[in-house]
C-alpha positions as CSV (number, residue, x, y, z in Angstrom):
1,M,-12.6,-5.2,-17.3
2,K,-13.3,-6.2,-20.9
3,Q,-17.0,-7.1,-21.2
4,N,-17.7,-10.7,-21.8
5,N,-20.3,-11.3,-24.5
6,A,-21.6,-14.6,-23.1
7,A,-22.0,-13.0,-19.6
8,Q,-23.8,-10.0,-21.2
9,N,-26.2,-12.4,-22.8
10,Y,-26.8,-14.0,-19.4
11,F,-27.7,-10.7,-17.9
12,D,-29.8,-9.6,-20.9
13,E,-31.7,-12.9,-21.6
14,G,-31.1,-15.3,-18.7
15,C,-29.3,-18.7,-18.6
16,G,-31.4,-20.4,-21.3
17,R,-32.0,-23.5,-19.2
18,C,-35.7,-23.2,-19.0
19,A,-38.8,-22.2,-21.1
20,F,-38.7,-18.6,-19.7
21,H,-35.4,-17.7,-21.4
22,A,-35.5,-14.1,-22.7
23,T,-39.0,-13.5,-21.3
24,P,-40.1,-11.2,-18.4
25,Q,-40.7,-14.4,-16.4
26,C,-37.0,-15.3,-16.4
27,K,-35.6,-15.2,-12.9
28,V,-32.6,-13.2,-14.2
29,N,-35.1,-10.5,-15.4
30,T,-36.8,-10.6,-12.0
31,W,-33.6,-9.4,-10.3
32,K,-32.2,-7.4,-13.2
33,K,-31.4,-4.2,-11.2
34,E,-30.0,-6.2,-8.3
35,L,-27.8,-8.4,-10.5
36,A,-26.5,-5.3,-12.4
37,L,-25.2,-3.9,-9.0
38,L,-23.7,-7.2,-8.0
39,R,-22.0,-7.4,-11.4
40,K,-20.6,-3.9,-11.1
41,I,-19.0,-4.9,-7.8
42,A,-17.7,-8.1,-9.3
43,Q,-16.2,-6.4,-12.3
44,E,-14.5,-3.7,-10.2
45,S,-12.6,-6.5,-8.4
46,G,-10.6,-7.2,-11.6
47,L,-11.6,-10.8,-11.8
48,L,-12.2,-12.5,-15.2
49,E,-15.9,-12.6,-16.1
50,L,-17.1,-15.9,-17.7
51,V,-20.2,-18.0,-17.9
52,K,-20.1,-21.4,-16.2
53,W,-23.1,-23.7,-15.4
54,G,-25.3,-21.2,-17.1
55,A,-24.5,-18.3,-14.8
56,A,-22.0,-15.4,-14.5
57,C,-18.7,-16.7,-12.9
58,Y,-15.7,-14.7,-11.9
59,T,-12.2,-16.3,-11.8
60,F,-8.7,-15.6,-10.7
61,E,-6.0,-17.4,-12.7
62,Q,-8.6,-19.9,-13.9
63,R,-9.8,-20.6,-10.4
64,N,-13.5,-19.9,-9.5
65,V,-13.9,-17.2,-6.9
66,I,-17.6,-16.1,-7.1
67,M,-20.8,-16.6,-9.1
68,L,-23.9,-14.5,-9.5
69,G,-27.2,-16.2,-9.6
70,A,-30.9,-15.7,-9.8
71,F,-33.5,-17.7,-7.9
72,K,-37.2,-17.4,-7.5
73,Q,-37.1,-15.6,-4.1
74,Y,-33.7,-13.9,-4.2
75,C,-30.5,-13.3,-6.2
76,V,-27.0,-14.2,-4.8
77,M,-23.3,-13.6,-4.8
78,S,-21.8,-17.0,-4.1
79,F,-18.3,-17.4,-2.8
80,F,-16.7,-20.8,-3.8
81,K,-14.5,-20.8,-0.7
82,G,-16.8,-18.8,1.5
83,A,-16.2,-21.2,4.4
84,L,-12.7,-19.7,4.7
85,L,-13.9,-16.1,4.8
86,K,-14.0,-14.4,8.2
87,D,-17.5,-12.9,7.7
88,P,-17.5,-10.4,10.6
89,D,-20.8,-8.9,9.4
90,N,-22.6,-12.3,9.3
91,L,-23.6,-11.7,5.7
92,L,-22.9,-15.2,4.4
93,Q,-25.0,-18.3,4.6
94,K,-24.6,-21.9,3.5
95,A,-25.8,-22.5,0.0
96,G,-27.6,-25.6,1.3
97,E,-27.6,-27.9,4.3
98,Q,-24.8,-30.0,2.9
99,S,-22.6,-27.2,1.6
100,Q,-19.1,-27.4,2.9
101,A,-17.1,-24.7,1.0
102,T,-19.7,-22.4,-0.7
103,R,-21.3,-19.5,1.1
104,V,-23.8,-17.1,-0.4
105,A,-24.9,-13.6,0.2
106,R,-28.7,-13.4,-0.6
107,F,-30.5,-10.2,-1.7
108,T,-34.1,-9.3,-2.4
109,N,-33.7,-5.5,-3.1
110,V,-31.3,-2.9,-4.4
111,K,-31.1,-1.0,-1.1
112,D,-29.6,-4.0,0.7
113,I,-26.9,-4.4,-2.0
114,Q,-26.1,-0.7,-1.8
115,R,-25.9,-0.9,2.0
116,T,-23.5,-3.8,1.9
117,A,-21.5,-2.9,-1.2
118,S,-18.3,-2.0,0.8
119,I,-18.6,-5.3,2.8
120,L,-19.0,-7.3,-0.4
121,K,-15.9,-5.6,-1.9
122,S,-13.8,-6.5,1.2
123,Y,-15.1,-10.1,1.1
124,L,-14.2,-10.3,-2.6
125,Q,-10.7,-9.0,-1.9
126,E,-10.3,-11.6,0.9
127,A,-11.5,-14.3,-1.5
128,I,-8.9,-13.2,-4.1
129,D,-6.2,-13.2,-1.4
130,L,-7.2,-16.8,-0.4
131,E,-6.7,-17.8,-4.0
132,K,-3.3,-16.1,-4.2
133,S,-2.3,-18.1,-1.1
134,N,-3.6,-21.4,-2.5
135,A,-5.8,-21.9,0.5
136,K,-8.0,-25.0,0.4
137,V,-11.2,-26.0,2.1
138,V,-10.8,-29.3,3.8
139,L,-13.8,-31.4,2.6
140,K,-15.3,-34.4,4.3
141,K,-13.9,-37.7,3.0
142,I,-16.3,-39.6,0.7
143,E,-16.5,-42.4,3.3
144,E,-18.0,-39.9,5.8
145,Y,-21.1,-39.2,3.6
146,E,-24.3,-41.0,4.4
147,I,-25.8,-42.9,1.5
148,P,-29.5,-42.2,1.2
149,A,-31.8,-45.2,1.7
150,E,-33.2,-44.8,-1.8
151,L,-29.7,-45.1,-3.3
152,Q,-29.0,-48.2,-1.1
153,T,-32.2,-49.7,-2.5
154,A,-31.1,-48.9,-6.1
155,F,-27.7,-50.5,-5.4
156,A,-29.4,-53.7,-4.1
157,T,-31.6,-53.8,-7.1
158,S,-28.7,-53.2,-9.6
159,P,-25.2,-54.4,-8.6
160,T,-24.1,-52.9,-11.9
161,L,-25.2,-49.5,-10.8
162,K,-23.3,-49.9,-7.5
163,A,-20.1,-51.0,-9.3
164,A,-20.4,-48.0,-11.6
165,F,-20.9,-45.6,-8.7
166,D,-18.0,-47.1,-6.8
167,S,-15.7,-46.7,-9.8
168,L,-16.4,-42.9,-10.0
169,T,-13.9,-40.4,-8.7
170,P,-14.5,-39.2,-5.1
171,G,-15.5,-35.8,-6.4
172,R,-18.1,-37.2,-8.7
173,R,-19.5,-39.5,-6.0
174,R,-19.6,-36.6,-3.6
175,G,-21.5,-34.5,-6.2
176,Y,-24.2,-37.2,-6.6
177,L,-24.5,-37.9,-2.9
178,L,-25.1,-34.2,-2.2
179,H,-27.5,-33.9,-5.1
180,F,-29.6,-36.9,-3.9
181,S,-29.5,-35.9,-0.2
182,Q,-30.5,-32.4,-0.7
183,A,-34.0,-33.5,-1.8
184,K,-36.3,-33.4,1.2
185,K,-38.8,-36.0,-0.1
186,S,-38.1,-39.6,-0.6
187,E,-39.9,-39.6,-4.0
188,T,-37.8,-36.7,-5.1
189,R,-34.6,-38.5,-4.1
190,S,-35.8,-41.6,-6.0
191,E,-36.5,-39.5,-9.1
192,R,-33.1,-37.9,-9.0
193,I,-31.4,-41.3,-8.7
194,K,-33.4,-42.7,-11.6
195,K,-32.6,-39.6,-13.8
196,C,-28.9,-39.8,-13.0
197,T,-28.5,-43.5,-13.4
198,P,-27.6,-43.4,-17.1
199,Q,-24.8,-40.9,-16.4
200,I,-23.5,-43.0,-13.5
201,L,-23.4,-46.1,-15.7
202,Q,-21.4,-44.1,-18.3
203,G,-18.9,-43.0,-15.7
204,K,-19.9,-39.4,-15.8
205,G,-20.3,-36.9,-13.0
206,L,-23.3,-34.8,-12.3
207,Q,-21.9,-31.8,-14.3
208,D,-20.3,-33.7,-17.1
């Protein structure tokens, strides 16, 4: 695989989305050895290496298959359609309580990655085969999602906000509802809603 310069920068310096970019405190540097092993496995699969959402992403015919990421307590290999993988070794977990499609393999040391390398490779091949077959994860309809109480309050206060939210595409609405609902505290949910309000009013999605 031809080395991707943007991806190399990610592994060398981090995502650049916080004040710890290119410092020893960067989460990417915390898991440097582990990410190097996961990257090697990803590259050997033949997928195209890119950077999306500030992290290393691997695609098949322009479709996302996996991402590698670094968090405070672990690093991950995330499978975009992990819900469709058989996972006989019970290696995968939901990325979050509300996750429907994505499943992640979490690691905290090099030995665990080495021990499961062959499993990861087989999962990767299965994920690629799923893309080749155009398999889709059946997602819940937007009407099935619960609207957080804090968002209902914001709608009652601002009919303009509700109208703007209702005019968004189902995918954008789903993204916001998941983002808001994932916060455990009411104050955090309210803060997220307040922060995202300008984007919603502009007709933009969470990642736009």
